[in-house]
N, C-alpha and C positions, 0 to 999 in steps of 0.2 A: 455206409448205413445198414442197419441189420439183414437180413435176407430173412423172406419167411423161412416160421421153423425156429427162428433163433428164442433164447429163454433170459427172460431179463426177470430175476426171482422165478417166483409163482407166475409168472406173465409169460406166453409163447405169441411170439409175432403171427398174423393170420393173414393178413396185408395192406401195402400202402395205402392211405387214405387221400394223401396233398402234404403240402410242403410251405412251409414261412418263412418267414425273414431270421424266425429262432431256432427252427424246428421244422422236422418231418413227424408227421402224424400217421401211426400206424392205429388197426383192427387188431387187437388181440385179447388173447382169452388168457379169465384167471380162474384157474384151477383149485384152486382155496375156496371161491367164492361161487365158481361154475358159473361165471359171467362173464360177457360181451366186455372190454372195456378199451379205451383211447388210449395208445401212450405217445405220448410227445416225448420226441428224442432229442436232445441238444447236439446238434452238428459237431465234429470232431474239432475242425477248424474256431469251433468258439468253445465248446468244453475243454480248451486247453487252457481259457484264457482265463484264469481265476475272476478276476473281476466279471467276469460275462455270467458265471456260473453261480457266481454269489448271489449274480442280482435275479439269476433266474429262478432259483431253492428260494432266495426271498418272496417272489413273484409265487410264485407255488406255494408258498405255507400261505401267502396272505390272504391269495385267492379260499386254498383248501379252508377258509374261517367263516367263506359267505355258505348261508344254507338256503340263497335264493330259489324259488322254482323258476327264475329267467335266467340264470345264469348260470352256466354249465358246470357239474358238478368236478373237486381233483378230490381224489380218494389217495393220493399218495404219493410223495415223493421220494426218488432213491438214487445212491450212485453203484454202478457195478464195474469196475475197472475203467475204464475212460467213457464210460458213459453215461451221463447225466439224464435223466427221463422221470416225469411227468404223468401218477397216471389220470385219465378220468371216466368222465360219463360217457359212455358211448351215444350214440344218435342219428335213429336214423329217420331221414326226410331228405329236404332241399333246403339250400341258404335261398336270404330274399333276392339276392339277385336272381337265381334258380327261376324263384316265383316270377321277377319281374319279366322277366323273357319267356317267361308263357302265354302273359297278355295284362291288359289291367286288372287291379284291387279291386273289390268292391267296398265303399265307403264304410260299410263297417266293418268290414275285415280289415281295412287298414288303421282302423280308428283301434282295434282290437290288438293287433300287433304294437303299436304306438305308446298305448295304455302299456303291455308286457315288457318293453323294453325301458319305457321310462321309469319304471317300478322297480326292474333291475338293475340301470343307472344308478337308481337312490340308493338300494342297499351296497353297492359297488365304493360309492360316495360315502358313506356311512363308514366305512373300513378306510377312508382317507386313501383312496387307491381314485386313479385319473386312470380312466382308458385310452383315451389317446387316438384310437384308429376305428372308432365305431364308424361302418361303411355298411351297404348289402350284404357284401361277402361273409361279415361278422356276425351277422346276425340268421338264425338257423329256424326254421320250423320243421316241426317233428312230423312225423307220421300219426302221432296220435295227439297233435291239436296244441303242441305247447312251443313255445315260443324262446330261444334262447340265445343271448349274449354270449360271444364266441372270443376268442383269440386276447389273450391281454400279451401278448410277445413284447410290445413298445410302451403297454402299460408305465403309468408310472405310482410307483409302491414305497409308502413310509415306512422309513429304517425305523421307526416304534408305531405302533398302534395307537390310535386315537384315546382319549380319556374316557370315553363311555363308547360301545358298541350300539347305543339304544339313542343316545342324544344327537339330534342330528345337528341341533346348534352349537356343536364342540368342532363340525366341521367347517375351516373357515380356509379362504382363498391360501391363508398362510400356509396349514396344515394340509393341503390338495397339492401346491404351489409346486410345479416341476421348474426346472432350472433356466433363466433367461438366455437366451442364445443358442440353443437348442431345437433342432427343427426336424420333429418325428409325426409318423402320419399319412395319410393317404390325403395328395394335393385336395380333388377333389371336395374334401367333407371335412377339412379344417376348418378351424377357426381364424379370422382374421390376427386376433394373436398369437396363433398357432405358427399361420402363413410368415410371424414377424420372428419367431423367436422369443418371443415375452414371457415373462411367465405364467403358468396355466393354473386353473381352477377348474371345478367342475362344472362349470359353466362352460367352457370348453365344451364340453360332450352334448353337453345340448344345443351349443349350435350343430355337432356333424349332425345330430337326433333330428334337429330343424332341415338340416340338408338330406336327409336320408326321406325324410316325410315328404318332404317336398317330391320327391322325385317318386314317392309310392301313390300321392294322391293325384299328380300332374303327369307321368309318365315322362319326365324332362329333368335333364340334370337342372340342379340349382344351380351350379356355377359352371357354363361351359366352356370348353374350351380345345384348340385341337393342340395347343403344346401347356406344359406344367406353368411357365411363367405368364401366359393368359388365361389360364385359371385363376392363379395368385391374385394376378390383378381385379380378376373379373370378382375375388370372394373381399377385398379391399376394397371396392366402388359400386359393385353394381346393386340393385337390390330382387332379386327373382319375383317376390310380389307383383313391383310394376310389370313383368312381362309378361301377366296373366290379364292385366288391362281391362279388366268389367267383365270380360268374355270364359269366365272362368266358372263351372257349374258346382265351384267348392262351395260351403255353406261360407258365409262373411266371418262367424265366429272362429270358424276351423280357420280361414286367412291369416285373422288377426295372428290367430296363435303360433301358426308358423312365422308369420311377422315376428313376434315378440322370441321365438328359437332364433331368429335369423340375424337380431338386431347385430351391427356392428360395434357397437358398445356394449361393454358389458355391464353396466346399470342398469341398461334398458333390456334387457334380457331375462328368463325367468331365474328366481336367483337360487331354484333345487329344483335339480330333478324331480322332489318331491313336489315341490307343488305343478312343476307339469307336469305331472302323473296325474294328480288330482284332477286340475281341468280338465285336463283328458277323459278322464273318466266321468266327468261329468257331463260332458259333449255326447259322449256315445251312450248315454245311457237318454238324450233327450231323442239321437236321433235312432236308435232299436226301438225306443218306446212310443215314438212319435208324440213325444210330451208338448204341450205347450212354450213357448221362450219364456215365459215368465213364473211358467211352475218348474222350472229346472233345477239346476241347479247353480253354485254361485259364479259361473262362466256366462250367464244371461244375467245375471245381475250388473256385472261388472261394465259389460260389452257387446251385449245384442243389438244395440242400434249404431253403432259402430258401423262403417260402409268402408273405409278406410283405414289403416293406422297412422295417425298423429299422434302427434304430442298435444295434451288438454291446452295447452297454453295456445296451439298453433292453430285449433278444433274453432268451426264455428261457435256464435256464442250459442245458438241455439242444440246443437250436441253437445256442449259442454253444460248448459243445464239439463238436459234430459241424464246424463250421466251421472249429474250430483242427485239429481233425484231417485234415478236408481240407488245409485250407492248408498242413502238413506234408509232405502226401504228395507237393503238387504242388510247393513252393518247391524243391526243388534240378532240376524240369526247368524251371521259371520262373525261374529265376536263368542255369542254364546259354544258354536262349535268349537274354534280356536280354543276357546279357554276349557271344554273338556276336551281336549288332546287328538280331538279325531281327527282334523286336517289340519296341513298349512295353510294358509291363505294369503294370494296372491292381488295382489291392487295394482293398477295402472300406476306409474311413476306419476307425481305431479311434479315434478323439477322436468325445466326450460332441457329439451333432447340439445347437445350441442353440436356445434357445424360439423355435417359434413366433409369431406373431402371433394373434390371433382379435378375430373382429370379431362384436357383437352388435348387431343395430336393437332400440334398444330403446321407439321409437315408429313407425309406419307409416299414419298419417294424411296425409302426403305435403303435411303445411303447418306442419310442425314447426321452429322456430330459435331462433336462440340461449340452449343448453341450459346449465347449469349446477347443480354439483354442491352436494346438503346438506353441512355440515360433517362427517359420518360417513358420507358418502357411500351411504348407504342409498335416499333418494330423488334426483330430479332437478328442476327447473323450467324449464319453457320456454315462448313464446310460439306460440301458434296459432293457425290459421284456418280450423281444422276443422268450425267451426260458421258460418262466414261472419263472425266478426268474430273481430279480431286481440284474444286475451286471454291472460292469462298461468297456466299450465296447471303442475299438479303430477301425480308419478308416485311411488311406493313401488316400490321394484324387487323386495322382500323380499313375499311373500304375494300377492294375489290381486294380476291387472293390472288395475288402475283408475289411471283419469288422471281431473283432478278439475279444472275450470276452476275460479279462485279471486278473479279480475276483472271486471269487465264491462265494460271503457273499450276504447280502441283504445289496445293496450298492447304493450311489449316491452322487452327485456333486462332479464331477469329476475336478481337475485344475492342470495344466501342471506347472513343477518348471522350472524356469527359462533358462534349458539348455538344458529342452526338455527331460531328462531322467527320474524323475520320475512321479510320479502322486497321488496328494493326494487326499482324498477323507472322507467321510462317513462313516461309516459301523452300519449298525442298531445290539444294542446289548441288549437282553431283553426290555426293555421300555424306553431306552435310546439311546444314539447312541457314536461313540468312531473314532477318525481322525485318521488314519491310511494311510499309503505311501506303494507303490508300484512301481514294475522298468514299463515303459511305454513298456516292452516288453513282461510283465507279471510276474510271477513268487509269491514267499510268498509275502505277506504284512507285514508289520510291522506298532504297533500299536503303536502313537504317546504321545498321550492323552484320556485319557476316561473322557465321558459327554461333546462332544463339537457335538455342532448340522452342522458344516459345519468350513471351512476353506480357506484361500488364501496364498501365498509363498509372502516372501518380494522377494525383486527386485535382490538378492543378493546370494537369493536360501539357505540363511541360517538360516534363522527363518520362521512359520510359524506362522501368525495370525487365532484368531478361535472366535466364540461364544458361550456363554453358557446361559440359563433361567432360570432364578432365582424368586419367586415367594416370597413375605414376607408382613404381613400384610394386603392379596389381591393386592397388587400390583405388576404387574412385570415387571422385569429390564431384559437388557441384559449386560453381563458380557462383553469384550472385552478383551482378554489375547492372552498374542502371547508365544512360545515356541521355542527352540531351534529345529532344523528336527530331533534329534535322543530324542527327550522328556525331555531335560534337560533345566536348568535356565528356568523355568515359570515366568513373568512379565506380569502383568496386564497394559489395557493401559486405560482403562475407563468404569464405569459402568452408562449407559443409562436406569436410573431411569423413568418407565412407556411405556416403548417400546418395542415391541417385534419385533427385528431388526435379521434379517439374509443376506447373500449372502455377506460376508466382501469381499472389493477388493482392495490390496495396491496398492500406485499410483508406477507407474514405477520411481520416484524418491524418495521411500520409506519414505517419510515424512509424508504421511495421507494414511486412509483407508476408503474408502466408504463403505456404506451401505445401505439399502431399508428395508422396512416394512415388515413383515409375509405378505402374498397373500390374500387378504380377500377379501368381497366385499362391498362398498358402499360410496356414493356421496360425495368422498373427495374428499382435497387436499393432496396427498402424500409426501413429502418431501424425497429428499437426504438426508442422514447424512453425515458427514464429518468430521473424529477426526482424530486432530495432535500427532502423535503419540509422540512425544519426551514429550508431556504436557496432552495428554487429554484434550484439547483442542473440543465443540464439535460446529458444527454449522450446520445448515439447508437452503439448498438450496426446493422452491417448484417451481412446475410448474406454469404456469400464468394460467390456465382453470383448471375447477371440470371436473372429470371423475374415472376411474377406476382405479385400483392398479398401482406402477410404477415395471418394473425389475429390475433384479440385474443391479449395475450400469456396465460401463464397463471404463475406464480411455483411453484416450490420451498418444502420446509417452508423448505431451509436458506437463503432470502431472499436468495440469491446467484444462482439459475440460473432463468431466463427460458425456456418453453416457446414456440414460437410455431410456425406452422405455413405456409410458404411454397407458393404455388403455385407450380408449375413451368414456364407458361404463360405468356408476357406477355397471350394471348388472355383470362383468367381476369378476371372471371367472366362475360363472357360467353362462354362453354364450361363448360362442366366438365373439369377437368386433372387428373393427378396431382399428389400435393405433397410435399412433403420434412418432415418432423419435426424443425427445429432448438432446441438446446438452448446459448444462449447465458447464458456463464460470464461476468457483470456483474463480478467481481474479476479474472479474468484479462484480460477483453477479448476472447475467444475466442466460435469459433463453429465446432459442428458438424453432421452431421446424424446422426442418432440412430435413425430409421425413418422410412417411405415411409406413403403413401397412397395408396388409390385417388382419393379425392375431396379437391379445393380445398375450404376452408371461410374464412369470415367469422370464426368463432367456434371456441373451443375451450376447456377446462377441467382441468386435471389434479387428481386426491384421491387419496390411497391409489394411485397407482402406475397408476391407469387415467386414460384418454382419451376425454373424452367432447367430440362435436364434431358441428357439425353438417353432414349426410351429403347433396350438390347432385345432384339429376339435373336433365336438362333435355331436351329437343329441341325442334325449330321444324321446322314447315309452313308451307307458301306458299298462299294461299287469297285466290280473287278475290271482292269483294264488290262486286255492280252494287248500284249502289242505289236505290231506289225512286224514282217517281215526285215524289212530295211527301214533306215533311221528317216525320219519325215513321214511314214507311213501312219497315219491316222488309225490309235485305236481300239478294237472294241470293245464296246461295253456290257456291261452286267450288272445287272443290281440286284448286290444279294442281302442288304438288309433295308428299309424303307421304313418310314414312317414319322411320326413327331417328335421322339422321341431324338436325343444325341447320341450316334456311336461314333466312336474314335478309337485311336491309337490303335490301329489292328495288329496284329501278327499273327503269320500261317504258321500253321504247325509246322513241325519238322518233315514227317509223312505227306504234306499239302494236302492233307484232307479234313481240313476245317479251317477256323482262323479261333484267336482268342482275342477280345477287344472289351472295352471299355462304354458302358452305356447307362443312363439313367431313366431304361424305358419301366424301371418301376419305382421311380419317384426319387430313387437316390444310386448315385455312381456304387458299382458295383462290376467283377468282371464277368464275361460272358462267353459262350463258346457257340459257334456256328458250325453243324456237320456239313459239310458239302452231300455228304451220304444220302441224309434223307432229309437236309435243310431246316435241320430241328435245330432251336435256341435253348439253348438252357444257363443257366444262371453258376457259376465258380463259386462266386463268394455272396452270400446273402446279410451283413452286417450292416446297424443300422447309419455305421462310420464310412469315412469315401475309400473307396478302394478305387485305386486305378494303375493305368501305367502298366500291362502285364508281359510278361516275354515267359519264354518256355527253353529249360533245359534244352543241347542241341539233340537228346537224343528224344528229347520231347516226355521222360519223364514228372518232370517237375516243374513248378509254376513261381513265378517270382510277382514281385507286386509293390509297390507302395500302399501304406495304409497308416489312419490317423486315428486308430483306435485307443491307441496310450498316448492321445492330446499332440503330440508333435506326430510328424511324417516319421515313418520308420520303412525297412524293406521288410517284406513279408515273403514266407514262403509254404508252399502246400504240395501235397500232391498232382499230378494234371488233370484230376478230376476236382480239386478245389479243397478235399479231404484232409484233415492232420492240421492245419495251418498253425505256424505259429510266428512269430516277429525273428527275424535272422538279429537286427541291430537293434540298440539303445542308447542311440545318442541324444535324444531328446532336443535335436537340433535342425531338424528338416532332412531326412535322409529320404532320398526319390531316386527315379529312373534309372529301376539294375538292368543289366546287362551282363551275360553270363558269358565264359569265353568257351571257347573251343571244347577243351578240357570237362568243361560241365563241370567243374572245381573249383572256378574263382568267380569271383561277381563285383563288379563296376558297379559303383554308384556314385553319385551328386549328393553332397552336406552343404545348404545354403546357409546355416545361421552359426554364428562365430561364438567360440573360438574353433570351430572344426573345420569351420567350409573349406569347398576343393572337390576334388575328386579322389577317393578314393576307392581300394585294392583290397577283397576278403574272400577267406576262404568260403567253401559251403556252407561247412558246419557251423561258419559264423566267427573263425578263429583268426588269428594274425593279420589285423587288421593294418592295413597300411595308406597313407596317405601318397597318391602321386605327386597332385599340382595342390601348392595352395594359392587359389585363385579365385576370383570373385568377378564376374559371376562366370562357372563353370558349370553349363549347363548342358542336359540332354545327350549322356554318354552313349556310345555305340562301338560295342569291340566288333573287330575285323573278323571274317570266319576262319580265319587261320589263326586266331587268337593275340597277333603280334601288335597290332599296332588297335588307336583307342580315340574316335576323334572324340569332340565336345564343342559345345558354342560357345562363342566368350564376345568381348566387346573389344573393339579395335579401338588403339591406343590415340588418346587425342584425336580421336572421330566419333562423330554419330553414328555408327553402324558396324556391324558385327560380323563373326569369321567364325571359319571351322578350321578348329585348331588339329592334327593328329600326331599322338605322343604315343611311344613304346610302351608295350605296357611292362616289361621290366624292370624301367625306373625312370619312367617318365618325361625320357628328352623327346625333344619336339622335333617331328619326323616333315610335317608337311604345315600348309596353312589354305585354305581359302577364302577369300576377300566376298563376302554375300552382298553388301550392299548395305545402305538406309534399309530399317528395318527389321531386313534380318530373319531368322526359320521362327517356324511356327510352333506353337506345342507337341508339333507333331515328329520334334529331331531330324536326325538326316540319318540316312540309312547307307552300308553299303552294298554293294551287287554282291550276288549271291558269289562269286569269283573275286571278290576281295579287289578287282581291279578297279574298281569306279566308286564314285560318290555322289548320293546322289540325295536332293531336300527340295524344301517346299518354299521357292521365295515370294516373299512378300514385295518385295522391290521394286519397283518400276514393272516389266511383263509378269504377270503372276502366274506359276504353275509349279511343277517337278521338274529340276535341274538336272543334270548328270554332267560329272566332269570325270577323266581318268584321275588316277592317283598312281602318283611314280614319288617315293622317298627322294626328299631334298630338291625337286625338282618343278618348279614351274608350267602349271597343265593347261592356265587359263586358255589357253588357244581351241581347248576341249571341249568346252564348255556346252551343253547345247540344251535347248528343252525338250523335255521329253515326253512329260502331258501338260496340256495347258488347263483348261478352267471343266466341270465334269457336272457336263445338261446346266452350263451358265450358272453352277458355284464353284467359287476358287477351293483347290485344294483343304483341309485341314493338317492332316499326316493321312501317313502311306507305309507300305511295307512290300517289299517281294516277295517272289514265290519261289520257290527252293529250286527250279529250274530258271528262276530269270526271266521265264517268260510273259508273264505278267503281273499286276499291282492292283494290288487291295488299295482304292483312296477313301478317307472318309472326308466326304465332300459337304464341307460345311458352308451352310446357308446363310448366312447372319444378314438381316434387315434393319438396323437403326434407324430411327425415326428422332423427331424434336417432339418432347409433352411439356404441359405446363401442366401443374398442379398449383389448386386454391384453393384457399381456407384454411391452412395450418396456421391459429393465430400467431403462436410464437415468432412468425417471421415477421410480426408489425411490431412488437412488445421489443422495444429499445430499453438499455440505460447510459448513463454520461459514465464515459473514460474518469476515473480520479484525477486530478491536476495537483501538479506540486507551481509554486512560485507565486507571483503578486498575480 
């Protein structure tokens, strides 16, 4: 980035002011006009992206059209060499965040800020721009008393201007909308539709301003939480005004304004920032002039006697009649003012308020997964490790809050029989699993069939369907079969080639079985698979939007509609992300979004209109574990980074003076660096899309990582400080997990999409690409310190487990294989010891921890396996790396705490349709 004294055209850099996701800002001197200006420079790793540069220029030119006193002015945009920069108004003062930290803001001062920001938003929206990141940090209070909206780095800017700059009616939700599926902004100030990746319009900024004003007037965050998923859940679930509970000194009118800004339903909010500004001006006038309520502006006419925010149909009769009398008294004046064009009129909606979704935690042990409803909806079954063993538990929802374990093995995936008397589940047996059945009251389980991942009951309760995974000639397939509940009369249903499916669900009419793919990360459209039992015919139903994985399917009673939950972010399940509830119509072949959830989930179940699901929670901290002098000595632990963010995939620098790692501490997955010398944390990437899985060249001069900036994941590279970033690959097929050879000139990585799937080798300049292994899955490669060998994770043929394969980097010939058992590796990869003599990995099978084993080409070294580290402060390791001297490990200790949650109020879960039938 530019140093002090650098010249851009006739501007000279004087000092750095700050940095944001889309660039760094400097104070500069304009020698042509003899004034100070602020210059925002697009970082080189973004300036090299033509699409990002075009967007940066389009935003600058669009915002330059604004001449509103409450929006920071842009004077110029230019490109000099590789640097793109925008020249802006230089401001002196403090951000609203800094003002809040100094102490409470008086009511009149807060309303003055509110009016100014609302008016600034109205001018922005007139130009077809949505800010999308309004927060106290982006509102500036100048020393001259001006209030300015800043930082349009993630704003949605139209490709063409509105029809008329002066006609706000031309700015419709369509012209302001951003693309569904995009999640940008700062989580604490996002609207519900923004959290869920839905289309946005100006009303989303109104919600964000409501969250800011709630903080201004109460001193508290509107949506508190210690982790992004908790904040997202609060946005989708909570009413901030309810926390005031009548104890607030705020005027009731102001509380109503905040409630309307923060309404979860778009149609119940202020319909424009212009309307909001008008009402706020009236309230400010009443407070500053100490006028009576009846003599005030239309705010009082509309709402002065409402003491709580209620839809009018739900308000007591006396309140409704008083409200209507006031509306009649003020209607003439309001109409005259509106016809004169002097104001925009806001009137409370007369429509009934749609029902809100309600959420309830049904368990809270922090280890409860795979929930299932009983047929009567009065009980749930789930798997839990709460007592140190993975068992099946049952809880009855009515009466006493009692949870009972009914099995004793390593058990998962419970499913109630149609009569509610039995529960089928999968039990781990060696490296595989077997399908069992037990009474719902407990007792001795009975094995039904071996080598079954999981299953489900037929609607008559006589048979069980189940799945097996096979692997032939490098291709994974799913076998769908059924068997009598006593284990007899095995029948094949379908062979699903090239897919690793699970969570089979039999339709209520018995005609079809639905499945979804195994839970994996990636920016893909993952379908629901539907198999016709009688014929084995297979159909696929895809979501409309790209995103993360799909949960288990759940049929509605019509046997035509399938409910599944799609993670919004492709980073799931590696991070917790909001999710969409999708309804697939298998008759019409359509899909629609019917609700949003604060958590992604691998398992859901619908019964009697209520949605049961596994609510995930996670955080990850970095801990250095210095190994003991002798094997078996406990490691000495030192916390390197701790908080509510997810820090993972760490790597020591080759010099051992710091780390690079992936973190979502700013709300988005980026690459960060930690310096051991001063403890400084700094981002190396700051792109709105996903950057993760970093590694460094052996000399430490270059950084490599995976990013989906171009739609699919590709391998990217930059200098070690994150500058001059560029894409190294262009497979458009999910290229990830780079690792660098000892010479610094050879890159190895995986490709997970057809037809290029497998392990690849590439020169550091992007030339001479060659596939070493055409295998799927082939994940998380790691090159040996001497550059001769490459390890990677794959699944074992014909077995439900994982193995580490080692190949030669020259020709891909196999040199060794290490079986790591059921469950396999985490996303943290396996690692070579610095001397290249051993291989270590994170085990999630049986005894949890980091294990290490000798490596000798062609030799079986299983007898050298030992556990290097167990849990970290009670949390299992998620990913790790060796220090250059081999004396320490840096470990990302992932703390997962899933519970069972119920969501009620999704109307579409009770609406059914009849499947079309043929024949007599």
